[in-house]
N, C-alpha and C positions, 0 to 999 in steps of 0.2 A: 742518157734514161729522165733528165728532167722532163723533157714532153711528153714520155710516158706516164708521168705523175699527175702533170696537170689533167690528161686524158682521163686517167683513172678518175680525177677528183671530177672531173666535168661527168661524167656516167653515172657517177655515185647521187650525183644531189641534181640529175635531170629526172625527171618522170618518165617511164619507159611507156607508159600508157597514151602521154600525145607529144610523141615525138617530133612532128612535123608542124607544131603549132609555131607561129613565131609572131602573133602578134594578139593581142587581148584588149577589149574595152573594156574599160573602168565604168563599172555598173552602180556602184554606191552613190546614194540622191545626196549623200551629205560629202564624198569627198573630194575634194578641187580640182582633180584631175577627172570627176565624171563626164560620160560621154565620150571622152577623148581616147581613142588608139594609141597607143605602146606599142613599142617592141620588146618581145621579150626573149631574154639575153639569156636564164636559165632558172632553174626550180631549186630550190631547198626544201626538203622533206618535212614533213609534221602532218599532224593531225589537219588543220589548216596550214595547207605547206605556203611559200612565202615565195613571192617571184619577184625575180630580179628583172627588172624593166629598165631601157633605157628614157628618161624622163624628157622633157619638149624642149629643153635645154640643154641635152646632148650627156648628161651626167645619168649614171645608174642609182635606181633607190630599190628598194623593197617593199611589196605590197602584198598582201595577205590573199590568198587565191579567192576566197568567198566574197573578195569586194569587184570581183571582176566576173566575165562570163569565161573563163579558164575551163570551168568543169562543166559549163554546158548553160542552156537557159535555167535559172532557179524556179523549183516548182512552188508554184503560189499557194498559202495556206489560207483559203478564203475564210475559215471560220477564225482568225486573228485578225481578220483587217478589220482596222480603227473606223468608225465612221467620221464622215468630215466634220472638224471643227465648225464649219459653221453650212449654216444650211439656208437654200431660200428661201424658208417660211420666216427663220429669224434674222437674215437680214431686212426683210419687207417690215419686223416690227420691230426693230432698230430703225429701221427708218422715219418710221410713223412715230414712234417715242420722240425722235427729235424734233422732229415737226411739231410736235404738242408742245414741247418744250419751248422752242422756239416763238409758237404763238402766245403762252401766259406768260414766257419774258422776253420780251422784244428787245432787240441790243438798241441803245443809244443811236440816234439819227446821224449817221456816217460811217459806225460801226460796221465792218464786215470780220467775217470768220475766214 
């Protein structure tokens, strides 16, 4: 009966709507495994299910499903997309300012930045 108990446990923790998915890609840009495909071992249910994956070193680990492509491609909310931190115009202004400062306060002969 021991095999039956582990089978029941596996069925309970596996998502029924994704039975054939065997690999997931880590999609969160700040996750250390970003961009890597990892083998899906099983799924622990919850609001944001934990995926039990085989890490590149062979060990098993857990990762939130929302950090992967498990649920499919996330819909992008363009209204909340923040503008880039640096714009081309801003970089140009900084370059001009630095050049002006170099002309106003030249470095002693032989000194370099």
